[in-house]
PASEBA-1860 file (N, C-alpha, C; in nm, 3 decimals):
! residues 206
1> XXXXXXXX> -0.562/2.474/-1.042/-0.546/2.347/-0.971/-0.566/2.231/-1.068 ~ -0.478/2.129/-1.069/-0.493/2.016/-1.160/-0.628/1.948/-1.141 ~ -0.675/1.884/-1.249/-0.806/1.820/-1.243/-0.811/1.711/-1.139 ~ -0.696/1.650/-1.111/-0.695/1.538/-1.017/-0.662/1.580/-0.874 ~ -0.640/1.710/-0.851/-0.610/1.758/-0.717/-0.741/1.780/-0.641 ~ -0.740/1.756/-0.512/-0.860/1.771/-0.430/-0.836/1.878/-0.327 ~ -0.920/1.984/-0.322/-0.902/2.083/-0.217/-0.930/2.021/-0.081 ~ -0.856/2.060/0.019/-0.872/2.005/0.153/-1.007/2.047/0.211
9> XXXXXXXX> -1.081/1.949/0.262/-1.210/1.978/0.323/-1.192/2.053/0.454 ~ -1.284/2.142/0.484/-1.278/2.217/0.610/-1.359/2.149/0.720 ~ -1.425/2.037/0.686/-1.501/1.966/0.788/-1.406/1.900/0.887 ~ -1.454/1.884/1.009/-1.375/1.816/1.111/-1.377/1.666/1.087 ~ -1.263/1.604/1.110/-1.256/1.459/1.099/-1.340/1.395/1.208 ~ -1.407/1.282/1.180/-1.489/1.217/1.282/-1.409/1.148/1.390 ~ -1.278/1.140/1.377/-1.198/1.076/1.481/-1.059/1.137/1.482 ~ -0.974/1.086/1.569/-0.839/1.137/1.580/-0.740/1.025/1.555
17> XXXXXXXX> -0.612/1.054/1.576/-0.510/0.951/1.565/-0.489/0.901/1.424 ~ -0.473/0.769/1.411/-0.440/0.710/1.282/-0.549/0.736/1.179 ~ -0.675/0.736/1.222/-0.784/0.764/1.128/-0.770/0.903/1.070 ~ -0.744/1.002/1.156/-0.727/1.139/1.108/-0.603/1.151/1.020 ~ -0.497/1.078/1.054/-0.375/1.082/0.973/-0.401/1.023/0.835 ~ -0.477/0.913/0.829/-0.509/0.853/0.701/-0.594/0.947/0.616 ~ -0.690/1.009/0.679/-0.776/1.102/0.608/-0.696/1.219/0.553 ~ -0.606/1.273/0.634/-0.524/1.385/0.589/-0.432/1.345/0.474
25> XXXXXXXX> -0.374/1.226/0.483/-0.287/1.177/0.376/-0.362/1.169/0.244 ~ -0.480/1.113/0.246/-0.557/1.095/0.123/-0.611/1.227/0.070 ~ -0.655/1.314/0.158/-0.706/1.443/0.113/-0.597/1.526/0.045 ~ -0.475/1.512/0.092/-0.365/1.591/0.036/-0.301/1.528/-0.086 ~ -0.335/1.402/-0.114/-0.268/1.328/-0.221/-0.317/1.372/-0.357 ~ -0.224/1.404/-0.446/-0.258/1.441/-0.584/-0.243/1.318/-0.672 ~ -0.355/1.269/-0.718/-0.356/1.149/-0.800/-0.306/1.179/-0.940 ~ -0.248/1.078/-1.003/-0.192/1.098/-1.137/-0.292/1.081/-1.249
33> XXXXXXXX> -0.406/1.016/-1.221/-0.506/0.993/-1.324/-0.645/1.018/-1.266 ~ -0.743/1.031/-1.356/-0.880/1.050/-1.311/-0.930/0.928/-1.234 ~ -0.889/0.808/-1.276/-0.932/0.688/-1.207/-0.877/0.684/-1.065 ~ -0.749/0.720/-1.049/-0.691/0.725/-0.916/-0.755/0.834/-0.831 ~ -0.791/0.945/-0.892/-0.860/1.052/-0.819/-0.997/1.005/-0.771 ~ -1.066/0.927/-0.855/-1.197/0.874/-0.816/-1.183/0.781/-0.696 ~ -1.083/0.694/-0.699/-1.061/0.604/-0.586/-1.027/0.682/-0.459 ~ -0.939/0.781/-0.472/-0.903/0.863/-0.356/-1.027/0.925/-0.293
41> XXXXXXXX> -1.114/0.979/-0.377/-1.235/1.042/-0.326/-1.326/0.940/-0.259 ~ -1.335/0.819/-0.312/-1.413/0.713/-0.249/-1.357/0.678/-0.112 ~ -1.224/0.672/-0.102/-1.160/0.641/0.026/-1.192/0.750/0.129 ~ -1.184/0.875/0.086/-1.211/0.987/0.176/-1.355/0.982/0.225 ~ -1.448/0.959/0.134/-1.590/0.948/0.173/-1.608/0.833/0.274 ~ -1.543/0.722/0.247/-1.551/0.607/0.338/-1.501/0.644/0.477 ~ -1.384/0.706/0.486/-1.328/0.739/0.616/-1.413/0.842/0.689 ~ -1.469/0.936/0.617/-1.554/1.037/0.683/-1.684/0.977/0.734
49> XXXXXXXX> -1.730/0.873/0.668/-1.854/0.808/0.711/-1.830/0.705/0.821 ~ -1.708/0.650/0.826/-1.680/0.539/0.918/-1.557/0.568/1.004 ~ -1.575/0.607/1.128/-1.460/0.625/1.218/-1.379/0.497/1.236 ~ -1.441/0.381/1.209/-1.370/0.253/1.218/-1.321/0.205/1.082 ~ -1.314/0.297/0.985/-1.288/0.260/0.846/-1.153/0.199/0.818 ~ -1.060/0.208/0.913/-0.929/0.143/0.897/-0.929/-0.001/0.945 ~ -1.030/-0.039/1.020/-1.025/-0.165/1.092/-1.082/-0.281/1.012 ~ -1.025/-0.397/1.030/-1.071/-0.519/0.964/-1.219/-0.546/0.993
57> XXXXXXXX> -1.264/-0.505/1.112/-1.402/-0.530/1.151/-1.501/-0.442/1.076 ~ -1.454/-0.338/1.010/-1.541/-0.250/0.933/-1.580/-0.320/0.803 ~ -1.708/-0.345/0.787/-1.755/-0.415/0.668/-1.867/-0.335/0.601 ~ -1.881/-0.350/0.470/-1.808/-0.444/0.383/-1.673/-0.390/0.333 ~ -1.640/-0.263/0.364/-1.517/-0.203/0.314/-1.426/-0.163/0.429 ~ -1.295/-0.177/0.411/-1.199/-0.119/0.504/-1.066/-0.096/0.432 ~ -0.989/0.001/0.484/-0.861/0.031/0.423/-0.757/-0.073/0.458 ~ -0.667/-0.098/0.366/-0.549/-0.180/0.387/-0.428/-0.102/0.336
65> XXXXXXXX> -0.308/-0.150/0.368/-0.187/-0.077/0.327/-0.077/-0.175/0.294 ~ 0.010/-0.135/0.202/0.121/-0.221/0.164/0.227/-0.146/0.087 ~ 0.326/-0.221/0.042/0.437/-0.160/-0.030/0.491/-0.257/-0.134 ~ 0.534/-0.202/-0.246/0.605/-0.281/-0.346/0.754/-0.256/-0.323 ~ 0.829/-0.364/-0.306/0.970/-0.356/-0.267/1.059/-0.375/-0.390 ~ 1.144/-0.276/-0.414/1.235/-0.280/-0.528/1.379/-0.291/-0.481 ~ 1.463/-0.349/-0.566/1.605/-0.364/-0.535/1.674/-0.228/-0.537 ~ 1.790/-0.215/-0.475/1.860/-0.086/-0.471/1.885/-0.026/-0.608
73> XXXXXXXX> 1.905/-0.109/-0.710/1.928/-0.059/-0.845/1.800/-0.047/-0.927 ~ 1.686/-0.077/-0.864/1.554/-0.065/-0.927/1.538/-0.157/-1.048 ~ 1.614/-0.265/-1.051/1.604/-0.356/-1.165/1.535/-0.487/-1.130 ~ 1.488/-0.501/-1.005/1.417/-0.622/-0.964/1.314/-0.584/-0.859 ~ 1.208/-0.665/-0.852/1.100/-0.642/-0.756/1.080/-0.770/-0.675 ~ 1.059/-0.753/-0.545/1.037/-0.867/-0.456/0.887/-0.888/-0.441 ~ 0.839/-1.004/-0.484/0.697/-1.035/-0.480/0.672/-1.161/-0.396 ~ 0.550/-1.171/-0.345/0.515/-1.291/-0.270/0.400/-1.364/-0.338
81> XXXXXXXX> 0.410/-1.496/-0.337/0.303/-1.581/-0.389/0.205/-1.602/-0.275 ~ 0.095/-1.527/-0.280/0.000/-1.523/-0.169/-0.060/-1.661/-0.144 ~ -0.059/-1.701/-0.017/-0.100/-1.837/0.017/-0.246/-1.864/-0.019 ~ -0.333/-1.767/0.002/-0.475/-1.789/-0.025/-0.513/-1.756/-0.169 ~ -0.462/-1.646/-0.220/-0.499/-1.605/-0.356/-0.427/-1.685/-0.463 ~ -0.310/-1.742/-0.426/-0.229/-1.820/-0.521/-0.186/-1.736/-0.641 ~ -0.156/-1.609/-0.615/-0.107/-1.519/-0.719/0.008/-1.436/-0.662 ~ 0.092/-1.383/-0.752/0.205/-1.301/-0.711/0.156/-1.158/-0.685
89> XXXXXXXX> 0.191/-1.107/-0.568/0.149/-0.973/-0.527/0.266/-0.900/-0.460 ~ 0.248/-0.769/-0.446/0.332/-0.692/-0.355/0.289/-0.725/-0.212 ~ 0.361/-0.671/-0.114/0.331/-0.701/0.026/0.225/-0.605/0.080 ~ 0.143/-0.654/0.171/0.043/-0.566/0.230/-0.057/-0.643/0.313 ~ -0.140/-0.567/0.384/-0.240/-0.631/0.467/-0.316/-0.530/0.550 ~ -0.372/-0.577/0.659/-0.462/-0.496/0.740/-0.388/-0.400/0.833 ~ -0.450/-0.288/0.856/-0.407/-0.195/0.960/-0.426/-0.262/1.096 ~ -0.330/-0.239/1.186/-0.338/-0.290/1.322/-0.348/-0.173/1.419
97> XXXXXXXX> -0.412/-0.192/1.535/-0.431/-0.080/1.628/-0.304/-0.007/1.669 ~ -0.190/-0.074/1.668/-0.065/-0.008/1.707/-0.002/0.073/1.593 ~ -0.057/0.064/1.472/-0.002/0.139/1.359/-0.044/0.285/1.369 ~ 0.054/0.375/1.364/0.025/0.517/1.379/-0.030/0.580/1.252 ~ -0.012/0.513/1.139/-0.052/0.571/1.011/-0.060/0.460/0.906 ~ -0.113/0.494/0.790/-0.110/0.399/0.679/0.033/0.366/0.639 ~ 0.121/0.465/0.642/0.261/0.443/0.609/0.325/0.344/0.705 ~ 0.295/0.360/0.834/0.349/0.268/0.935/0.295/0.127/0.913
105> XXXXXXXX> 0.168/0.116/0.878/0.110/-0.015/0.850/0.176/-0.079/0.728 ~ 0.201/0.001/0.625/0.266/-0.051/0.505/0.407/-0.100/0.535 ~ 0.481/-0.025/0.614/0.616/-0.065/0.651/0.614/-0.195/0.732 ~ 0.524/-0.203/0.829/0.517/-0.324/0.912/0.482/-0.447/0.828 ~ 0.381/-0.433/0.742/0.341/-0.546/0.659/0.454/-0.590/0.566 ~ 0.520/-0.494/0.501/0.627/-0.528/0.408/0.745/-0.592/0.481 ~ 0.776/-0.542/0.601/0.886/-0.599/0.679/0.853/-0.740/0.725 ~ 0.732/-0.760/0.778/0.692/-0.892/0.828/0.688/-0.994/0.715
113> XXXXXXXX> 0.635/-0.955/0.600/0.612/-1.053/0.494/0.736/-1.078/0.408 ~ 0.830/-0.983/0.407/0.953/-1.002/0.328/1.070/-1.050/0.413 ~ 1.066/-1.018/0.543/1.178/-1.049/0.629/1.294/-0.953/0.615 ~ 1.276/-0.845/0.537/1.384/-0.750/0.514/1.379/-0.637/0.615 ~ 1.483/-0.622/0.698/1.488/-0.506/0.788/1.537/-0.383/0.711 ~ 1.506/-0.266/0.762/1.562/-0.144/0.707/1.506/-0.101/0.573 ~ 1.382/-0.139/0.542/1.320/-0.091/0.419/1.304/0.060/0.423 ~ 1.327/0.125/0.310/1.311/0.270/0.299/1.187/0.298/0.214
121> XXXXXXXX> 1.091/0.369/0.272/0.967/0.397/0.203/0.958/0.543/0.162 ~ 0.906/0.565/0.042/0.868/0.701/0.004/0.745/0.736/0.088 ~ 0.739/0.855/0.148/0.631/0.885/0.243/0.494/0.908/0.181 ~ 0.486/0.923/0.048/0.358/0.947/-0.016/0.309/0.820/-0.087 ~ 0.178/0.793/-0.081/0.127/0.678/-0.156/0.163/0.687/-0.304 ~ 0.181/0.572/-0.367/0.213/0.570/-0.508/0.096/0.519/-0.592 ~ 0.002/0.446/-0.527/-0.107/0.386/-0.605/-0.217/0.340/-0.511 ~ -0.341/0.348/-0.558/-0.457/0.298/-0.485/-0.522/0.187/-0.567
129> XXXXXXXX> -0.579/0.089/-0.498/-0.652/-0.017/-0.568/-0.762/-0.070/-0.478 ~ -0.883/-0.078/-0.531/-0.998/-0.130/-0.458/-1.038/-0.263/-0.519 ~ -1.048/-0.367/-0.435/-1.080/-0.499/-0.489/-1.154/-0.583/-0.386 ~ -1.241/-0.670/-0.437/-1.318/-0.759/-0.351/-1.232/-0.877/-0.308 ~ -1.250/-0.921/-0.184/-1.173/-1.033/-0.128/-1.271/-1.128/-0.060 ~ -1.266/-1.254/-0.096/-1.360/-1.350/-0.038/-1.297/-1.439/0.068 ~ -1.169/-1.412/0.105/-1.105/-1.495/0.207/-1.064/-1.415/0.330 ~ -1.108/-1.289/0.336/-1.071/-1.203/0.449/-1.149/-1.240/0.574
137> XXXXXXXX> -1.280/-1.261/0.558/-1.367/-1.296/0.670/-1.452/-1.417/0.631 ~ -1.462/-1.516/0.718/-1.535/-1.638/0.684/-1.679/-1.609/0.639 ~ -1.714/-1.663/0.523/-1.850/-1.652/0.475/-1.892/-1.516/0.427 ~ -1.797/-1.426/0.407/-1.832/-1.290/0.368/-1.731/-1.235/0.269 ~ -1.779/-1.166/0.168/-1.692/-1.095/0.076/-1.681/-0.950/0.120 ~ -1.559/-0.902/0.135/-1.535/-0.764/0.175/-1.454/-0.696/0.065 ~ -1.443/-0.565/0.076/-1.365/-0.489/-0.022/-1.249/-0.422/0.049 ~ -1.129/-0.447/-0.004/-1.009/-0.382/0.047/-0.984/-0.253/-0.030
145> XXXXXXXX> -0.974/-0.144/0.042/-0.940/-0.014/-0.016/-0.791/0.005/0.009 ~ -0.711/-0.042/-0.084/-0.567/-0.057/-0.060/-0.491/0.071/-0.094 ~ -0.398/0.105/-0.006/-0.309/0.221/-0.024/-0.167/0.166/-0.033 ~ -0.102/0.188/-0.148/0.029/0.128/-0.173/0.140/0.232/-0.174 ~ 0.256/0.192/-0.121/0.375/0.276/-0.116/0.489/0.210/-0.193 ~ 0.590/0.291/-0.228/0.710/0.240/-0.293/0.819/0.224/-0.188 ~ 0.886/0.109/-0.189/0.989/0.079/-0.089/1.119/0.036/-0.157 ~ 1.228/0.076/-0.097/1.361/0.039/-0.146/1.423/-0.059/-0.048
153> XXXXXXXX> 1.469/-0.172/-0.099/1.530/-0.274/-0.014/1.676/-0.238/0.018 ~ 1.724/-0.277/0.135/1.866/-0.257/0.165/1.950/-0.357/0.085 ~ 2.077/-0.324/0.070/2.169/-0.414/-0.001/2.211/-0.530/0.089 ~ 2.237/-0.642/0.025/2.301/-0.757/0.091/2.222/-0.807/0.212 ~ 2.091/-0.817/0.198/2.010/-0.877/0.303/1.923/-0.986/0.241 ~ 1.893/-1.087/0.319/1.816/-1.201/0.271/1.670/-1.188/0.311 ~ 1.582/-1.221/0.218/1.440/-1.221/0.248/1.401/-1.358/0.302 ~ 1.276/-1.369/0.351/1.226/-1.499/0.394/1.079/-1.512/0.356
161> XXXXXXXX> 1.027/-1.631/0.371/0.887/-1.658/0.338/0.809/-1.662/0.469 ~ 0.708/-1.575/0.480/0.625/-1.573/0.600/0.509/-1.670/0.584 ~ 0.431/-1.684/0.690/0.315/-1.774/0.686/0.206/-1.723/0.591 ~ 0.217/-1.597/0.549/0.119/-1.541/0.457/0.142/-1.588/0.313 ~ 0.261/-1.642/0.285/0.301/-1.668/0.148/0.342/-1.812/0.125 ~ 0.332/-1.853/0.001/0.387/-1.981/-0.043/0.531/-1.965/-0.089 ~ 0.565/-1.846/-0.136/0.700/-1.819/-0.187/0.721/-1.668/-0.186 ~ 0.846/-1.627/-0.173/0.887/-1.488/-0.188/1.010/-1.488/-0.277
169> XXXXXXXX> 1.007/-1.407/-0.383/1.112/-1.419/-0.485/1.138/-1.284/-0.552 ~ 1.266/-1.262/-0.583/1.304/-1.146/-0.664/1.276/-1.177/-0.811 ~ 1.215/-1.083/-0.881/1.189/-1.095/-1.024/1.250/-0.976/-1.097 ~ 1.325/-0.999/-1.205/1.371/-0.886/-1.286/1.250/-0.810/-1.339 ~ 1.259/-0.678/-1.339/1.143/-0.600/-1.386/1.119/-0.621/-1.535 ~ 1.218/-0.675/-1.605/1.202/-0.704/-1.747/1.151/-0.847/-1.772 ~ 1.133/-0.925/-1.664/1.087/-1.064/-1.679/0.996/-1.099/-1.562 ~ 0.884/-1.030/-1.552/0.792/-1.049/-1.442/0.707/-1.176/-1.462
177> XXXXXXXX> 0.657/-1.233/-1.354/0.564/-1.346/-1.368/0.430/-1.294/-1.419 ~ 0.337/-1.383/-1.439/0.203/-1.340/-1.479/0.140/-1.262/-1.364 ~ 0.106/-1.137/-1.391/0.053/-1.048/-1.288/-0.076/-0.984/-1.336 ~ -0.157/-0.941/-1.239/-0.273/-0.860/-1.272/-0.225/-0.723/-1.323 ~ -0.305/-0.661/-1.409/-0.265/-0.535/-1.472/-0.232/-0.428/-1.369 ~ -0.310/-0.422/-1.261/-0.286/-0.317/-1.162/-0.153/-0.337/-1.090 ~ -0.105/-0.462/-1.081/0.024/-0.487/-1.018/0.138/-0.442/-1.109 ~ 0.123/-0.462/-1.239/0.222/-0.412/-1.335/0.228/-0.260/-1.329
185> XXXXXXXX> 0.113/-0.196/-1.321/0.108/-0.050/-1.310/0.175/-0.003/-1.182 ~ 0.147/-0.071/-1.071/0.208/-0.035/-0.943/0.360/-0.041/-0.950 ~ 0.414/-0.146/-1.007/0.560/-0.161/-1.016/0.620/-0.048/-1.099 ~ 0.558/-0.016/-1.212/0.609/0.092/-1.297/0.604/0.226/-1.225 ~ 0.496/0.253/-1.154/0.484/0.379/-1.080/0.588/0.387/-0.968 ~ 0.610/0.275/-0.900/0.707/0.275/-0.790/0.849/0.300/-0.842 ~ 0.884/0.240/-0.954/1.016/0.263/-1.012/1.032/0.410/-1.046 ~ 0.932/0.467/-1.111/0.938/0.608/-1.148/0.951/0.698/-1.025
193> XXXXXXXX> 0.874/0.666/-0.921/0.879/0.747/-0.799/1.016/0.740/-0.734 ~ 1.072/0.620/-0.722/1.201/0.605/-0.654/1.316/0.660/-0.738 ~ 1.302/0.658/-0.869/1.405/0.718/-0.954/1.416/0.868/-0.930 ~ 1.305/0.932/-0.899/1.304/1.077/-0.884/1.313/1.123/-0.738 ~ 1.307/1.028/-0.644/1.307/1.065/-0.502/1.447/1.103/-0.455 ~ 1.454/1.207/-0.376/1.581/1.244/-0.313/1.613/1.141/-0.205 ~ 1.738/1.096/-0.198/1.773/0.994/-0.096/1.732/1.035/0.045 ~ 1.742/1.165/0.075/1.708/1.210/0.212/1.560/1.199/0.241
201> XXXXXX> 1.476/1.184/0.137/1.331/1.173/0.161/1.289/1.032/0.193 ~ 1.380/0.936/0.173/1.350/0.796/0.201/1.412/0.759/0.335 ~ 1.327/0.723/0.428/1.378/0.689/0.560/1.285/0.589/0.626 ~ 1.339/0.507/0.716/1.249/0.418/0.790/1.142/0.501/0.860 ~ 1.019/0.454/0.854/0.907/0.527/0.912/0.855/0.452/1.034 ~ 0.833/0.526/1.140/0.780/0.464/1.263/0.628/0.476/1.265
END
């Protein structure tokens, strides 16, 4: 078994539904690096300890989900200038009670924030990132345990700017704006994943 693979736990999940689906997704996920494996294990421990671990109300940590959106030819990435952080990011946000899974949450967030219908997501996470956020809840710093997916944009559709963003813009992957290192890593991983994905494996997820 690879060093970064995690054997599935035989313990019962503390809850059902989306929480159990998130736990199963992370337990089955084979991370590409030791650092990603460490984060995956932290997420699993969090979910097993907190039946409310997907919810915004869970503090100081809760899971979030999102997607990096690439052009059909994989030569450009659609990023948003986050209204509060004032930095360029991929799309993402909080899980909502109607979301059946992390994948569904990622699709909803990417669709709402980009305005692009018909996004095609790879069903497996492509990257994890844990980071502190001081604008999520008034007067409190929380930690987002983010689960990111790779998404392919449809051809010939226009994006829009949502209330979450100051701007939404396509950037050539060879001429990116100033980004945090983990965002550059995410884009590279998403391109690699979508290059190798079978077209039939990419489908709108409910």
